[in-house]
VOGU-3710 file (C-alpha; in Angstrom, 3 decimals, decimal comma):
1> mkaliimlll> 16,337/20,454/-9,287  13,413/18,611/-10,402  15,144/17,357/-13,297  18,030/16,125/-11,611  15,543/14,034/-8,488  14,273/12,712/-12,407  17,961/11,060/-13,433  18,241/10,287/-9,526  15,599/8,478/-9,992  15,564/6,674/-13,605
11> ilnsaesyak> 19,544/4,799/-12,485  17,851/3,971/-9,465  15,297/2,332/-11,060  18,129/0,298/-13,434  19,914/-0,550/-10,811  17,468/-2,396/-8,336  15,862/-4,424/-12,165  18,524/-6,660/-11,582  18,317/-6,624/-7,830  18,018/-10,594/-6,978
21> astcygttas> 15,386/-12,215/-5,322  15,236/-10,649/-1,909  14,632/-12,956/1,566  12,307/-11,435/4,430  13,915/-12,846/7,797  11,614/-12,890/11,485  8,646/-11,272/12,021  6,852/-8,157/10,679  6,896/-6,198/14,366  10,713/-7,674/14,093
31> grlengvrlp> 12,545/-8,442/11,035  15,031/-7,461/8,578  15,486/-7,861/4,376  18,036/-8,885/2,531  18,319/-7,160/-1,324  15,205/-5,337/-0,497  13,195/-3,602/-3,757  12,106/-0,412/-4,198  9,728/0,259/-5,507  8,782/2,425/-8,530
41> akgknfvgys> 8,016/6,261/-7,859  4,753/5,828/-10,183  2,638/4,194/-12,904  -0,479/4,463/-15,000  -2,654/4,715/-12,610  -0,441/4,938/-9,015  1,981/6,752/-7,809  4,674/6,913/-4,478  2,747/9,286/-1,317  5,912/11,322/-1,302
51> taarlagrty> 9,350/11,747/-3,430  11,190/12,943/-0,597  10,148/9,229/1,383  10,972/7,566/-1,327  14,488/9,197/-1,378  14,955/8,608/1,890  14,428/5,414/1,351  10,997/4,510/3,279  9,830/2,892/0,047  11,860/-0,452/0,236
61> vhssvkdiil> 9,995/-4,334/-0,229  10,343/-8,037/-1,041  11,005/-8,749/-4,084  7,406/-10,633/-3,988  5,567/-7,924/-2,815  7,014/-5,675/-5,631  5,759/-8,663/-8,007  2,194/-9,119/-6,583  2,001/-4,765/-6,167  2,939/-4,423/-10,385
71> aaygeleseq> 0,637/-6,896/-11,207  -2,527/-6,059/-8,810  -1,895/-2,627/-9,993  -1,447/-4,336/-13,807  -5,288/-5,734/-13,109  -7,079/-2,330/-12,183  -6,135/-0,869/-15,780  -9,021/-2,607/-16,434  -10,868/-3,547/-13,652  -11,648/0,390/-12,514
81> pdkvfkyaet> -10,442/2,336/-15,367  -11,231/5,497/-14,035  -9,852/5,019/-10,498  -6,312/5,783/-8,765  -4,482/4,434/-5,990  -1,737/5,568/-4,467  0,410/3,332/-1,844  2,770/4,731/1,391  4,804/3,384/3,756  6,527/-0,043/3,143
91> glkeggefkp> 9,770/-0,108/4,837  14,221/0,081/4,217  16,059/-1,810/1,823  17,413/-3,506/4,773  14,149/-3,647/7,058  14,598/-3,325/10,494  13,149/-0,704/13,012  10,778/1,093/10,860  9,410/4,317/13,464  7,101/5,666/14,154
101> hkthtngisv> 5,773/2,245/12,794  5,747/-0,667/14,578  6,171/-3,524/12,574  7,066/-2,883/8,619  10,573/-4,605/9,028  11,122/-7,149/7,028  9,489/-6,000/3,867  6,027/-7,965/3,749  4,076/-5,162/5,360  2,867/-2,277/2,497
111> dfmtpvknak> 0,625/0,950/3,712  -1,743/1,755/0,980  -3,343/5,692/1,380  -7,358/4,808/0,906  -8,430/6,016/-2,359  -11,164/8,130/-2,092  -13,148/10,980/-5,196  -14,306/14,173/-4,738  -17,473/16,315/-5,326  -17,548/15,569/-8,513
121> gksvhlpthi> -17,753/11,815/-8,505  -14,273/11,177/-9,259  -11,687/9,445/-8,109  -8,205/11,069/-7,219  -5,236/10,793/-4,944  -5,705/11,584/-0,965  -3,484/14,382/-0,489  -0,033/13,746/1,100  2,171/16,354/2,195  4,518/17,685/4,914
131> fnrlgydief> 1,426/19,908/6,021  -0,647/16,330/6,851  2,111/14,519/7,517  2,500/12,712/4,115  -1,329/11,987/4,858  -0,914/10,064/8,311  -3,101/13,006/10,318  -6,051/13,225/7,767  -9,216/12,122/9,839  -12,333/10,629/7,984
141> dsegiyegle> -15,803/11,170/9,706  -18,036/8,446/10,610  -19,352/8,515/7,331  -16,199/8,293/5,029  -15,810/12,454/4,251  -12,941/14,199/5,096  -13,003/17,884/3,210  -14,917/16,704/0,135  -13,859/13,505/-0,534  -15,193/10,783/-0,401
151> idyeamaahi> -13,872/7,026/0,443  -14,154/5,265/-2,887  -15,492/1,881/-1,243  -15,417/0,579/-4,316  -11,867/1,274/-5,494  -10,192/0,237/-2,057  -12,111/-3,213/-2,627  -11,576/-4,137/-5,191  -7,327/-2,677/-4,984  -7,776/-5,679/-1,824
161> ailhkqakrm> -9,478/-8,006/-3,606  -7,110/-8,402/-7,256  -3,948/-7,873/-4,750  -5,074/-11,401/-2,852  -5,852/-12,733/-6,252  -1,914/-11,910/-7,838  -0,482/-13,200/-4,309  -2,341/-16,413/-4,566  -1,641/-16,967/-8,498  2,246/-16,405/-7,417
171> gfdiwrvifd> 2,505/-19,254/-4,493  1,364/-16,479/-1,477  -0,710/-14,601/0,422  -2,389/-12,334/2,278  -1,832/-12,277/6,528  -4,475/-9,745/7,291  -5,751/-6,402/6,358  -5,433/-3,607/8,670  -8,243/-0,859/8,531  -10,644/1,092/10,878
181> pqlqpnlfet> -13,091/-1,441/12,430  -16,293/0,936/12,482  -15,504/1,615/8,192  -14,815/-2,470/7,971  -18,879/-3,337/6,392  -18,712/-0,581/3,910  -16,259/-2,426/2,277  -18,186/-6,154/2,312  -21,089/-3,804/0,560  -18,964/-3,439/-2,741
191> rygaylkknv> -19,345/-6,274/-5,319  -16,230/-7,525/-3,822  -17,771/-7,812/-0,734  -18,158/-11,460/-0,786  -14,863/-11,642/-1,706  -13,600/-10,078/0,973  -15,721/-11,709/3,506  -14,198/-15,365/1,772  -10,710/-15,240/1,814  -9,390/-12,245/3,299
201> qfskkrswvr> -8,209/-11,566/6,847  -9,809/-7,940/8,375  -8,378/-7,937/11,339  -11,241/-6,506/13,884  -9,633/-4,519/17,245  -9,023/-1,050/16,454  -4,929/-0,577/16,181  -2,552/1,591/18,221  -3,850/4,324/15,417  -7,077/4,324/13,296
211> hdehyhidfs> -6,005/3,395/10,264  -8,644/4,805/8,280  -6,494/7,116/5,920  -4,687/3,654/4,546  -4,753/0,196/5,020  -1,549/-1,627/6,585  -1,228/-5,011/4,208  0,843/-7,552/5,874  1,937/-10,252/3,064  2,459/-13,870/3,899
221> ipcq> 5,568/-14,386/2,495  7,349/-17,648/3,617  10,778/-15,767/5,479  14,138/-17,092/7,376
//
């Protein structure tokens, strides 16, 4: 069964490598997507949050967003060589309503699971499985701790900063980052803090869900 899944993913990746550039329409809350592309299941320093969700078609993005994300992971290999990262929900191939999210409808919204360190200080992936709703049920305390795992603010800040830099290099930008306002100050205490304060807009209001176990990023890509 595992071999069959791997074969299917290889076939899908091969087909998508020849996909046309994407076109997004409308807004993140009310839009659609043409020629959406799927993010890879994994890379040298990153993985997706769920094989089942991937096969269900929940990891599609605008082609330019995919380019930004993969370029950022590539840069992080040298910038943060001991860190690992995990992306989460993105959207559907043709966009549209994406329950339970209120956005993610036009391919330019991406959730990333919060990077964490274990008790030994090693970078590890936040656990995502059916028993914690693929990670979305995780709740960190006010100190950024969850069951012996600690939020790795340095890795997270690096990731956001490099995503912004890659977006700008490609002629785009980041519209906003949604992350728990009470935990945000920790990002600004890292060596990337000054860059984030100057260049990246963080939502200051608490969203309808807390956004502590993941951070939501809306990219600024021109849409029809």
